[in-house]
N, C-alpha and C positions, 0 to 999 in steps of 0.2 A: 504494500500500500504506500509506504513512504518513499518508495523508489520514484514515485511520480512527483515528489516535491523537488523543484528545480531551484538552482541559485538565481536570485532575482536582483542582486546588487551588482552595480558597475556594468550595466549593459547599455548599449545605444541601439535603439531607443530605450528609455527606462521602462521598468516593469509597469504593466498596466494594472488597473484596479482589478480586472478579471483574473489576472495571473496571481495577484496577491490573495484574492478571495479563494481561488482554487487551491493554492498551497495551504491556506488556513483551514479550509475544509478537509483536506487530506490529513493534516496534523490532528485535528479534532477527531476525525474518524479513527485514526491510529490510537490516540489516547483512550477514546471511549470504547473501542472495539465494535462500534456500530457503523455499518455502511450507510444505513438509513435508520434513524432513531424511531422508537415507538412514539405514539401520540403523547404518552405520559412524559417522555423525555425530550420531545421536540423543542420546547421553549428553551430549556437549558442548553441543548445542543446548538441551536441557532445563536443564542447569546454568546456561547463560547467561541463560535466561528467569528462573530462580530468583534469580540475582544481580541482574539488572536490576530485578525486582520488589522485592527487598529494598532496593535503593538508592532506588527510587521512593518506597517507604513512608517511609524515613528523610527524604527530601527533603520530602515533603508534610507530615510532622509538624514539621519544623524551620522551614518557611517561616512568616513572619508578615506580616500586612497590617492596615491600619486600615480597609480597604474592607469594606462589608457583604457577607456571603456571597451568591453569585448563586443564583438559583432555576433549577433544572434545566429545568422546563417552559418558562419564559420564554426561556432560552437555546436550547432545542431549537426553539421556534417561530421565533426569529430565524434559526437555521441553516436551517430549511425555507424561509424567505423568501429568504435569500441563495442557496440552491440553485435555487429557482425562477427567480430573476433570472438566475443564471448559465446554467442549462440551458433556460430558456424554458418552464417548466411551472408549473401552478398549485400553490401550496403544499398539502401534505396529500393530494394525489391518489394518491401511491404508484406512479406510472407508472415 
């Protein structure tokens, strides 16, 4: 589940609200053990996602680096190559 959480800091263009929300959702899913909460837990689950997203936004805004921003396409290509090496597939095939 947490494998889907990606680094969001120091990219050009910067992380979008959707990316931050998706990472926060994955984090709360991992902590709670629920992919989808029950109706009884839905309010607490949604509040936790909102709080984690707010914390993530503050963190990303507060971090500083002297490194050049990373290019999303280049990093995605590197990830595809790593995945292909790990799982024995050709990069970009989508199998």
